[in-house]
GURO-191772 format. One record per residue (C-alpha): residue in three letters; chain; x, y, z. Coordinates in pm, whole numbers, plus 50000, padded with zeros to 5 digits. Layout:
N
  code  unit   east  north     up
   ALA     A      X      Y      Z
...
//
This chain:
124
  code  unit   east  north     up
   MET     A  83250  82422  16459
   GLU     A  83181  82792  16409
   LEU     A  83354  83031  16647
   ILE     A  83096  83219  16854
   ALA     A  83160  83593  16867
   PHE     A  83143  83797  17187
   GLY     A  82829  84014  17197
   LYS     A  82633  83797  16954
   ASP     A  82261  83852  17018
   ASN     A  82163  83485  17007
   LEU     A  82452  83351  17213
   ASP     A  82218  83246  17494
   ASN     A  82010  83044  17245
   ILE     A  82318  82874  17102
   LEU     A  82424  82770  17453
   ALA     A  82072  82650  17534
   GLN     A  82079  82424  17227
   GLU     A  82441  82313  17272
   PRO     A  82537  82352  17641
   SER     A  82879  82189  17592
   ARG     A  82989  82484  17375
   ILE     A  83033  82692  17691
   GLU     A  83379  82537  17731
   SER     A  83489  82625  17376
   LEU     A  83409  82995  17410
   PRO     A  83714  83222  17373
   PHE     A  83576  83444  17652
   GLY     A  83437  83397  18001
   ALA     A  83080  83282  18058
   VAL     A  82900  83281  18392
   LEU     A  82535  83186  18435
   LEU     A  82355  83343  18732
   ASP     A  82010  83272  18873
   ARG     A  81785  83562  18973
   GLU     A  81937  83570  19321
   GLY     A  82290  83603  19181
   ASN     A  82402  83247  19250
   VAL     A  82646  83098  19001
   GLN     A  82495  82811  18800
   LYS     A  82778  82773  18544
   TYR     A  83131  82913  18523
   ASN     A  83340  82818  18223
   ALA     A  83710  82736  18215
   THR     A  83797  83055  18024
   GLU     A  83648  83265  18305
   GLY     A  83847  83052  18547
   MET     A  84166  83144  18360
   ILE     A  84074  83515  18364
   THR     A  84012  83513  18740
   GLY     A  84254  83240  18848
   ARG     A  83971  83038  19005
   ASP     A  83865  82679  18970
   PRO     A  83513  82681  18820
   SER     A  83405  82394  19047
   ASP     A  83484  82612  19352
   VAL     A  83263  82895  19225
   VAL     A  82944  82715  19118
   GLY     A  82674  82751  19385
   LYS     A  82823  83066  19538
   ASN     A  82666  83411  19523
   PHE     A  82846  83616  19261
   PHE     A  82800  83950  19438
   THR     A  82887  83846  19792
   GLU     A  83131  83555  19753
   VAL     A  83279  83556  19403
   ALA     A  83311  83923  19304
   PRO     A  83206  84145  19594
   CYS     A  83398  84427  19420
   SER     A  83100  84448  19183
   ARG     A  82837  84498  19454
   GLY     A  82701  84851  19488
   LYS     A  82843  84960  19153
   ARG     A  82702  84981  18801
   PHE     A  82760  84607  18754
   HIS     A  82532  84522  19045
   ALA     A  82279  84788  18944
   GLU     A  82244  84627  18601
   PHE     A  82196  84286  18763
   LEU     A  81926  84427  18992
   LYS     A  81729  84530  18682
   PHE     A  81739  84164  18574
   HIS     A  81650  84050  18927
   ARG     A  81344  84275  18921
   ASP     A  81226  84228  18560
   GLY     A  81374  83896  18446
   GLN     A  81503  84062  18131
   ILE     A  81831  84231  18041
   ASN     A  82059  84273  17743
   THR     A  82333  84527  17807
   MET     A  82706  84572  17756
   PHE     A  82947  84775  17968
   ASP     A  83313  84798  18070
   TYR     A  83427  84697  18415
   ALA     A  83744  84628  18617
   PHE     A  83754  84321  18841
   ASP     A  83998  84343  19131
   TYR     A  83877  84107  19406
   LYS     A  84162  83873  19507
   MET     A  84328  83928  19170
   GLU     A  84526  84182  18975
   GLU     A  84296  84452  18835
   THR     A  84157  84315  18509
   PHE     A  83968  84535  18261
   VAL     A  83685  84359  18084
   ARG     A  83375  84416  17875
   ILE     A  83063  84255  18018
   HIS     A  82766  84141  17811
   MET     A  82481  84069  18054
   LYS     A  82197  83887  17881
   SER     A  81894  83713  18026
   THR     A  81791  83371  17906
   GLU     A  81460  83328  17726
   ASP     A  81274  83205  18036
   GLY     A  81391  83505  18244
   GLN     A  81510  83282  18529
   THR     A  81883  83311  18463
   CYS     A  82119  83552  18295
   TRP     A  82455  83512  18132
   LEU     A  82757  83724  18208
   PHE     A  82987  83704  17908
   VAL     A  83329  83845  17998
   LYS     A  83595  83955  17750
   ARG     A  83931  84095  17855
   HIS     A  84031  84431  17705
//
């Protein structure tokens, strides 16, 4: 099986065709609906944050999972997706909610139907 690279433009399409590959990614992957609710949260992201993925699915990312991101550039980028249903951007961020400050690169990319977006998370 080919290793999927962080930042690959068609990563969302690969995961749509082979959903089980989310667990073999060497970086975090979180799928959010347009309201910011977590639909998927892979094990790698769980290791980065120290959270059990099953405890995160169904919660709002910006109010319950990572409120440290609300009101900052991270949230502003998500609001563009919320409004338009489309986004494909990369930026650096530091998560620090209930965890040691962790510097990451975020690739936020909407799915083809515009109803969900992926947050791909790679530690620096």
